C-alpha positions as MATLAB code, in Angstrom:
seq = 'MGPGRKANKNPSDNADLGFQAVGPALRTMQLNAEWLSAAKRHIIQSLAEIHHIDVICLQETHVNDDKSDRLTILGFDIISYTLHAKHGRATYVRNDVSDSAHVSSSPCCDVIRVGG';
ca = [
      -3.144  -15.814   -1.860;
      -1.368  -14.481    1.215;
       0.870  -11.441    1.471;
       4.247  -11.197   -0.184;
       6.052  -13.568   -2.435;
       7.867  -16.808   -1.761;
      11.510  -16.454   -0.811;
      14.025  -16.884   -3.620;
      15.611  -20.305   -3.683;
      18.901  -18.876   -4.895;
      20.529  -16.690   -2.180;
      22.388  -14.691   -4.815;
      19.016  -13.379   -6.123;
      18.759  -11.226   -2.973;
      22.443  -10.313   -2.782;
      21.877   -6.802   -4.104;
      19.270   -6.162   -1.395;
      21.619   -6.984    1.478;
      19.389   -9.669    3.028;
      18.014  -13.125    2.426;
      14.295  -13.731    2.830;
      13.452  -16.850    4.813;
       9.732  -16.871    4.027;
       6.921  -14.772    2.611;
       7.502  -11.055    3.040;
       4.970   -8.252    3.303;
       6.064   -5.474    0.970;
       4.955   -1.970    1.923;
       5.282    1.275    0.007;
       4.886    4.590    1.844;
       4.673    7.832   -0.095;
       3.985   11.499    0.552;
       1.684   11.959   -2.445;
       1.319   15.772   -2.178;
      -2.042   15.572   -3.991;
      -3.508   12.376   -5.382;
      -4.173   13.031   -9.057;
      -5.160   10.419  -11.650;
      -1.614   10.534  -13.072;
      -0.062    9.937   -9.640;
      -2.467    7.058   -8.953;
      -1.374    5.456  -12.223;
       2.334    5.863  -11.364;
       1.755    4.458   -7.859;
      -0.101    1.470   -9.342;
       2.741    0.853  -11.826;
       5.415    1.034   -9.118;
       3.397   -1.280   -6.887;
       3.110   -3.807   -9.698;
       6.815   -3.663  -10.604;
       7.930   -4.076   -6.967;
       5.234   -6.608   -5.937;
       3.863   -4.269   -3.258;
       1.229   -5.642   -0.862;
       0.391   -2.497    1.154;
       0.407    1.138    0.013;
       0.368    3.909    2.635;
      -0.177    7.408    1.291;
      -0.031   10.688    3.154;
      -0.856   14.223    2.002;
      -3.529   12.972   -0.404;
      -5.288   16.380   -0.306;
      -8.639   14.721   -1.004;
     -11.414   16.444    0.941;
     -14.527   14.957   -0.641;
     -15.724   11.390   -0.466;
     -15.516   10.531   -4.148;
     -14.275    6.981   -4.541;
     -12.733    7.627   -7.955;
     -10.274   10.118   -6.380;
      -8.905    7.389   -4.096;
      -8.964    4.360   -6.440;
      -5.732    2.515   -7.280;
      -6.151   -0.325   -9.762;
      -5.432   -3.724   -8.202;
      -5.784   -2.493   -4.603;
      -8.579   -2.305   -2.056;
      -8.712    0.794    0.120;
      -8.668   -0.283    3.778;
      -8.746    3.096    5.515;
      -8.676    6.757    4.599;
      -8.900   10.179    6.189;
     -10.284   13.022    4.097;
      -8.685   16.467    4.415;
      -8.103   19.328    1.944;
      -4.502   19.946    3.063;
      -3.536   16.612    4.587;
      -5.328   13.276    4.248;
      -4.214    9.655    4.295;
      -5.119    6.449    2.514;
      -4.056    2.849    3.104;
      -4.486    0.132    0.483;
      -3.965   -3.631    0.366;
      -3.441   -5.582   -2.848;
      -6.835   -7.002   -3.821;
      -5.688  -10.639   -3.881;
      -4.392  -10.496   -0.296;
      -6.927  -12.199    1.932;
      -7.769  -11.320    5.515;
      -6.955   -7.616    5.780;
      -8.890   -5.109    7.848;
      -8.821   -1.639    9.353;
      -8.088   -1.850   13.104;
      -8.013    1.751   14.314;
      -7.188    5.330   13.398;
      -6.031    8.403   15.291;
      -5.290   11.940   14.092;
      -1.725   10.817   13.294;
      -1.866    7.200   12.151;
      -3.887    4.276   10.871;
      -3.522    0.660   11.961;
      -4.481   -2.226    9.706;
      -4.204   -5.985   10.081;
      -2.986   -8.216    7.253;
      -3.273  -11.951    7.838;
      -3.305  -13.403   11.336;
];
């Protein structure tokens, strides 16, 4: 399955959002996590499910050791991450989205590719 969801056939379904989708949309959630605990990972996963999120970008994860269980979000594949005790970042893509990859990282940002 590709990113996003099919556009609503009924324009009034998107009226409360202030726009009308004309095709599949990539839905991204960005969050300053301020520590990535198990409880926060569960809340993030729940929000992502409710809002049909394709990509999750987290900052301030505060994870400084490479333990995969500290970065796991159910239903998502981690594409890139930067470990740091006071900062840290992690980028995830929904696990049923095909063709996603890490492109590059710098001290300030990560670039991923989703689809073509």
